[in-house]
A tleap script that builds the chain and sets N, CA, C and O, in Angstrom:
source leaprc.protein.ff14SB
mol = sequence {
  NMET SER LYS LYS THR LYS SER VAL LYS HIE
  SER ARG ARG ASP PHE LEU LEU LYS GLY MET
  VAL ALA ILE GLY GLY ALA ALA THR LEU SER
  ALA VAL GLY SER ALA GLY ALA VAL GLY LYS
  PRO ASP ALA LYS PRO THR ALA ALA ALA ALA
  THR GLU THR ALA LYS GLY TYR GLN GLU THR
  ALA HIE ILE ARG GLU TYR TYR GLU ARG ALA
  ARG CPHE
}
set mol.1.N position { -28.212 -24.759 31.122 }
set mol.1.CA position { -28.712 -25.459 29.965 }
set mol.1.C position { -29.890 -24.724 29.346 }
set mol.1.O position { -29.996 -24.635 28.123 }
set mol.2.N position { -30.773 -24.198 30.181 }
set mol.2.CA position { -31.943 -23.510 29.636 }
set mol.2.C position { -31.553 -22.201 28.954 }
set mol.2.O position { -32.196 -21.800 27.984 }
set mol.3.N position { -30.518 -21.534 29.442 }
set mol.3.CA position { -30.070 -20.305 28.789 }
set mol.3.C position { -29.553 -20.585 27.381 }
set mol.3.O position { -29.750 -19.784 26.467 }
set mol.4.N position { -28.896 -21.721 27.218 }
set mol.4.CA position { -28.370 -22.062 25.904 }
set mol.4.C position { -29.505 -22.314 24.914 }
set mol.4.O position { -29.434 -21.879 23.764 }
set mol.5.N position { -30.544 -23.008 25.352 }
set mol.5.CA position { -31.670 -23.274 24.458 }
set mol.5.C position { -32.399 -21.982 24.123 }
set mol.5.O position { -32.838 -21.806 22.987 }
set mol.6.N position { -32.537 -21.095 25.062 }
set mol.6.CA position { -33.222 -19.832 24.786 }
set mol.6.C position { -32.447 -19.023 23.748 }
set mol.6.O position { -33.043 -18.413 22.861 }
set mol.7.N position { -31.120 -19.020 23.861 }
set mol.7.CA position { -30.343 -18.243 22.901 }
set mol.7.C position { -30.429 -18.850 21.499 }
set mol.7.O position { -30.411 -18.121 20.507 }
set mol.8.N position { -30.521 -20.164 21.414 }
set mol.8.CA position { -30.657 -20.807 20.112 }
set mol.8.C position { -32.014 -20.468 19.516 }
set mol.8.O position { -32.094 -20.135 18.334 }
set mol.9.N position { -33.081 -20.544 20.300 }
set mol.9.CA position { -34.408 -20.204 19.815 }
set mol.9.C position { -34.464 -18.738 19.400 }
set mol.9.O position { -35.031 -18.391 18.364 }
set mol.10.N position { -33.867 -17.891 20.226 }
set mol.10.CA position { -33.872 -16.469 19.914 }
set mol.10.C position { -33.096 -16.224 18.615 }
set mol.10.O position { -33.504 -15.407 17.790 }
set mol.11.N position { -31.997 -16.923 18.443 }
set mol.11.CA position { -31.198 -16.766 17.244 }
set mol.11.C position { -31.989 -17.204 16.008 }
set mol.11.O position { -31.929 -16.548 14.968 }
set mol.12.N position { -32.723 -18.299 16.119 }
set mol.12.CA position { -33.534 -18.767 14.997 }
set mol.12.C position { -34.628 -17.773 14.666 }
set mol.12.O position { -34.899 -17.504 13.496 }
set mol.13.N position { -35.248 -17.233 15.683 }
set mol.13.CA position { -36.305 -16.248 15.453 }
set mol.13.C position { -35.760 -15.016 14.756 }
set mol.13.O position { -36.373 -14.487 13.829 }
set mol.14.N position { -34.606 -14.567 15.212 }
set mol.14.CA position { -33.990 -13.407 14.569 }
set mol.14.C position { -33.675 -13.697 13.104 }
set mol.14.O position { -33.896 -12.853 12.235 }
set mol.15.N position { -33.158 -14.897 12.837 }
set mol.15.CA position { -32.829 -15.271 11.469 }
set mol.15.C position { -34.076 -15.267 10.595 }
set mol.15.O position { -34.062 -14.718 9.494 }
set mol.16.N position { -35.150 -15.875 11.078 }
set mol.16.CA position { -36.382 -15.928 10.295 }
set mol.16.C position { -36.992 -14.545 10.123 }
set mol.16.O position { -37.495 -14.215 9.049 }
set mol.17.N position { -36.949 -13.743 11.167 }
set mol.17.CA position { -37.482 -12.391 11.082 }
set mol.17.C position { -36.713 -11.560 10.061 }
set mol.17.O position { -37.313 -10.846 9.258 }
set mol.18.N position { -35.406 -11.651 10.092 }
set mol.18.CA position { -34.593 -10.901 9.136 }
set mol.18.C position { -34.831 -11.398 7.714 }
set mol.18.O position { -34.838 -10.611 6.767 }
set mol.19.N position { -35.025 -12.700 7.570 }
set mol.19.CA position { -35.316 -13.255 6.250 }
set mol.19.C position { -36.641 -12.752 5.714 }
set mol.19.O position { -36.745 -12.406 4.537 }
set mol.20.N position { -37.662 -12.707 6.572 }
set mol.20.CA position { -38.973 -12.221 6.136 }
set mol.20.C position { -38.912 -10.745 5.768 }
set mol.20.O position { -39.541 -10.319 4.799 }
set mol.21.N position { -38.168 -9.975 6.527 }
set mol.21.CA position { -38.025 -8.552 6.224 }
set mol.21.C position { -37.307 -8.366 4.893 }
set mol.21.O position { -37.678 -7.501 4.100 }
set mol.22.N position { -36.280 -9.175 4.646 }
set mol.22.CA position { -35.542 -9.068 3.392 }
set mol.22.C position { -36.430 -9.446 2.200 }
set mol.22.O position { -36.392 -8.783 1.164 }
set mol.23.N position { -37.223 -10.504 2.348 }
set mol.23.CA position { -38.118 -10.917 1.264 }
set mol.23.C position { -39.175 -9.845 1.010 }
set mol.23.O position { -39.481 -9.534 -0.141 }
set mol.24.N position { -39.731 -9.280 2.079 }
set mol.24.CA position { -40.723 -8.216 1.930 }
set mol.24.C position { -40.133 -6.985 1.251 }
set mol.24.O position { -40.777 -6.359 0.409 }
set mol.25.N position { -38.920 -6.649 1.620 }
set mol.25.CA position { -38.258 -5.505 1.003 }
set mol.25.C position { -37.978 -5.739 -0.469 }
set mol.25.O position { -38.141 -4.837 -1.290 }
set mol.26.N position { -37.555 -6.952 -0.803 }
set mol.26.CA position { -37.295 -7.270 -2.202 }
set mol.26.C position { -38.582 -7.225 -3.014 }
set mol.26.O position { -38.584 -6.743 -4.147 }
set mol.27.N position { -39.673 -7.721 -2.447 }
set mol.27.CA position { -40.957 -7.686 -3.149 }
set mol.27.C position { -41.422 -6.250 -3.356 }
set mol.27.O position { -41.953 -5.912 -4.414 }
set mol.28.N position { -41.225 -5.415 -2.358 }
set mol.28.CA position { -41.610 -4.011 -2.469 }
set mol.28.C position { -40.793 -3.306 -3.547 }
set mol.28.O position { -41.339 -2.561 -4.362 }
set mol.29.N position { -39.491 -3.544 -3.547 }
set mol.29.CA position { -38.647 -2.922 -4.566 }
set mol.29.C position { -39.005 -3.422 -5.955 }
set mol.29.O position { -38.961 -2.661 -6.922 }
set mol.30.N position { -39.353 -4.675 -6.057 }
set mol.30.CA position { -39.748 -5.226 -7.354 }
set mol.30.C position { -41.032 -4.573 -7.843 }
set mol.30.O position { -41.149 -4.227 -9.019 }
set mol.31.N position { -41.994 -4.406 -6.946 }
set mol.31.CA position { -43.268 -3.787 -7.322 }
set mol.31.C position { -43.073 -2.325 -7.700 }
set mol.31.O position { -43.673 -1.849 -8.664 }
set mol.32.N position { -42.252 -1.620 -6.962 }
set mol.32.CA position { -42.001 -0.210 -7.255 }
set mol.32.C position { -41.242 -0.076 -8.570 }
set mol.32.O position { -41.523 0.822 -9.363 }
set mol.33.N position { -40.285 -0.963 -8.802 }
set mol.33.CA position { -39.503 -0.918 -10.039 }
set mol.33.C position { -40.355 -1.210 -11.254 }
set mol.33.O position { -40.198 -0.564 -12.290 }
set mol.34.N position { -41.263 -2.181 -11.144 }
set mol.34.CA position { -42.096 -2.513 -12.300 }
set mol.34.C position { -43.168 -1.453 -12.527 }
set mol.34.O position { -43.597 -1.250 -13.663 }
set mol.35.N position { -43.606 -0.778 -11.477 }
set mol.35.CA position { -44.595 0.282 -11.639 }
set mol.35.C position { -43.982 1.474 -12.369 }
set mol.35.O position { -44.669 2.155 -13.130 }
set mol.36.N position { -42.715 1.724 -12.146 }
set mol.36.CA position { -42.043 2.826 -12.817 }
set mol.36.C position { -41.756 2.527 -14.271 }
set mol.36.O position { -41.585 3.450 -15.068 }
set mol.37.N position { -41.699 1.250 -14.635 }
set mol.37.CA position { -41.365 0.869 -16.002 }
set mol.37.C position { -42.587 0.776 -16.907 }
set mol.37.O position { -42.450 0.435 -18.082 }
set mol.38.N position { -43.753 1.065 -16.401 }
set mol.38.CA position { -44.982 0.927 -17.178 }
set mol.38.C position { -45.023 1.935 -18.315 }
set mol.38.O position { -45.395 1.587 -19.435 }
set mol.39.N position { -44.661 3.127 -18.054 }
set mol.39.CA position { -44.676 4.145 -19.106 }
set mol.39.C position { -45.443 5.364 -18.653 }
set mol.39.O position { -45.653 5.581 -17.459 }
set mol.40.N position { -45.858 6.155 -19.621 }
set mol.40.CA position { -46.592 7.366 -19.298 }
set mol.40.C position { -48.012 7.020 -18.867 }
set mol.40.O position { -48.667 6.209 -19.522 }
set mol.41.N position { -48.498 7.606 -17.795 }
set mol.41.CA position { -49.847 7.285 -17.346 }
set mol.41.C position { -50.931 7.870 -18.250 }
set mol.41.O position { -52.057 7.373 -18.256 }
set mol.42.N position { -50.613 8.909 -19.007 }
set mol.42.CA position { -51.618 9.531 -19.866 }
set mol.42.C position { -51.670 8.910 -21.266 }
set mol.42.O position { -52.508 9.303 -22.078 }
set mol.43.N position { -50.795 7.955 -21.557 }
set mol.43.CA position { -50.794 7.316 -22.871 }
set mol.43.C position { -51.970 6.340 -22.961 }
set mol.43.O position { -52.161 5.500 -22.082 }
set mol.44.N position { -52.761 6.468 -24.048 }
set mol.44.CA position { -53.920 5.602 -24.235 }
set mol.44.C position { -53.544 4.449 -25.159 }
set mol.44.O position { -52.818 4.652 -26.132 }
set mol.45.N position { -54.028 3.245 -24.869 }
set mol.45.CA position { -53.721 2.128 -25.760 }
set mol.45.C position { -54.481 2.254 -27.069 }
set mol.45.O position { -55.547 2.868 -27.123 }
set mol.46.N position { -53.937 1.681 -28.104 }
set mol.46.CA position { -54.601 1.729 -29.403 }
set mol.46.C position { -55.794 0.784 -29.408 }
set mol.46.O position { -55.925 -0.056 -28.518 }
set mol.47.N position { -56.657 0.915 -30.395 }
set mol.47.CA position { -57.854 0.087 -30.473 }
set mol.47.C position { -57.494 -1.379 -30.678 }
set mol.47.O position { -58.163 -2.260 -30.137 }
set mol.48.N position { -56.452 -1.653 -31.449 }
set mol.48.CA position { -56.044 -3.041 -31.696 }
set mol.48.C position { -55.540 -3.690 -30.412 }
set mol.48.O position { -55.833 -4.858 -30.155 }
set mol.49.N position { -54.798 -2.960 -29.615 }
set mol.49.CA position { -54.288 -3.499 -28.362 }
set mol.49.C position { -55.422 -3.721 -27.365 }
set mol.49.O position { -55.383 -4.670 -26.582 }
set mol.50.N position { -56.415 -2.862 -27.390 }
set mol.50.CA position { -57.537 -3.007 -26.467 }
set mol.50.C position { -58.366 -4.235 -26.793 }
set mol.50.O position { -58.846 -4.907 -25.880 }
set mol.51.N position { -58.546 -4.547 -28.069 }
set mol.51.CA position { -59.344 -5.729 -28.428 }
set mol.51.C position { -58.591 -7.014 -28.121 }
set mol.51.O position { -59.212 -8.028 -27.801 }
set mol.52.N position { -57.262 -6.991 -28.212 }
set mol.52.CA position { -56.484 -8.187 -27.906 }
set mol.52.C position { -56.529 -8.517 -26.425 }
set mol.52.O position { -56.581 -9.692 -26.061 }
set mol.53.N position { -56.511 -7.522 -25.575 }
set mol.53.CA position { -56.484 -7.777 -24.143 }
set mol.53.C position { -57.872 -7.940 -23.550 }
set mol.53.O position { -57.992 -8.500 -22.460 }
set mol.54.N position { -58.911 -7.485 -24.200 }
set mol.54.CA position { -60.261 -7.537 -23.653 }
set mol.54.C position { -61.079 -8.682 -24.235 }
set mol.54.O position { -62.269 -8.516 -24.505 }
set mol.55.N position { -60.460 -9.837 -24.431 }
set mol.55.CA position { -61.163 -10.967 -25.005 }
set mol.55.C position { -62.106 -11.619 -24.007 }
set mol.55.O position { -63.169 -12.113 -24.386 }
set mol.56.N position { -61.732 -11.626 -22.756 }
set mol.56.CA position { -62.575 -12.247 -21.749 }
set mol.56.C position { -62.446 -13.757 -21.746 }
set mol.56.O position { -61.460 -14.311 -22.233 }
set mol.57.N position { -63.448 -14.416 -21.192 }
set mol.57.CA position { -63.439 -15.870 -21.072 }
set mol.57.C position { -63.722 -16.526 -22.413 }
set mol.57.O position { -64.670 -16.163 -23.109 }
set mol.58.N position { -62.890 -17.494 -22.766 }
set mol.58.CA position { -63.101 -18.245 -23.998 }
set mol.58.C position { -63.048 -19.726 -23.674 }
set mol.58.O position { -62.099 -20.203 -23.052 }
set mol.59.N position { -64.060 -20.440 -24.094 }
set mol.59.CA position { -64.099 -21.874 -23.855 }
set mol.59.C position { -63.422 -22.571 -25.025 }
set mol.59.O position { -63.985 -22.671 -26.116 }
set mol.60.N position { -62.211 -23.049 -24.784 }
set mol.60.CA position { -61.447 -23.715 -25.827 }
set mol.60.C position { -61.619 -25.228 -25.721 }
set mol.60.O position { -62.299 -25.724 -24.822 }
set mol.61.N position { -61.001 -25.949 -26.639 }
set mol.61.CA position { -61.161 -27.406 -26.687 }
set mol.61.C position { -60.653 -28.070 -25.414 }
set mol.61.O position { -61.301 -28.976 -24.891 }
set mol.62.N position { -59.505 -27.633 -24.909 }
set mol.62.CA position { -58.985 -28.284 -23.704 }
set mol.62.C position { -59.832 -27.954 -22.476 }
set mol.62.O position { -59.904 -28.764 -21.551 }
set mol.63.N position { -60.462 -26.806 -22.444 }
set mol.63.CA position { -61.354 -26.476 -21.332 }
set mol.63.C position { -62.620 -27.316 -21.407 }
set mol.63.O position { -63.098 -27.802 -20.382 }
set mol.64.N position { -63.174 -27.497 -22.609 }
set mol.64.CA position { -64.347 -28.365 -22.763 }
set mol.64.C position { -64.030 -29.795 -22.359 }
set mol.64.O position { -64.858 -30.467 -21.744 }
set mol.65.N position { -62.845 -30.261 -22.699 }
set mol.65.CA position { -62.437 -31.621 -22.310 }
set mol.65.C position { -62.329 -31.729 -20.789 }
set mol.65.O position { -62.731 -32.736 -20.208 }
set mol.66.N position { -61.788 -30.699 -20.149 }
set mol.66.CA position { -61.702 -30.689 -18.688 }
set mol.66.C position { -63.096 -30.740 -18.069 }
set mol.66.O position { -63.324 -31.492 -17.121 }
set mol.67.N position { -64.024 -29.954 -18.591 }
set mol.67.CA position { -65.392 -29.961 -18.068 }
set mol.67.C position { -66.040 -31.336 -18.226 }
set mol.67.O position { -66.744 -31.802 -17.330 }
set mol.68.N position { -65.800 -31.982 -19.365 }
set mol.68.CA position { -66.379 -33.322 -19.578 }
set mol.68.C position { -65.817 -34.328 -18.595 }
set mol.68.O position { -66.559 -35.160 -18.072 }
set mol.69.N position { -64.525 -34.270 -18.334 }
set mol.69.CA position { -63.906 -35.214 -17.405 }
set mol.69.C position { -64.250 -34.908 -15.953 }
set mol.69.O position { -64.193 -35.801 -15.108 }
set mol.70.N position { -64.603 -33.668 -15.650 }
set mol.70.CA position { -64.914 -33.280 -14.269 }
set mol.70.C position { -66.338 -33.637 -13.876 }
set mol.70.O position { -66.678 -33.592 -12.694 }
set mol.71.N position { -67.170 -33.987 -14.836 }
set mol.71.CA position { -68.548 -34.363 -14.516 }
set mol.71.C position { -68.579 -35.682 -13.770 }
set mol.71.O position { -67.742 -36.555 -13.999 }
set mol.72.N position { -69.539 -35.822 -12.885 }
set mol.72.CA position { -69.683 -37.071 -12.114 }
set mol.72.C position { -70.791 -37.888 -12.696 }
set mol.72.O position { -71.081 -38.977 -12.201 }
savepdb mol mol.pdb
quit
């Protein structure tokens, strides 16, 4: 009886281990694939694109409302 339970536990561990390895491999391939699709590394962004992405933190109306409701 104990041998049967050990084989079931071992089987579950193998299944989970293989699943984690598969997920890790898929994540790695996804990261490598998206890194290759970025473009030329020496290409500089235009000034208009730089100002659009470098806005930083902006306090909008919904953020101000959240801050008001979060006060005690």
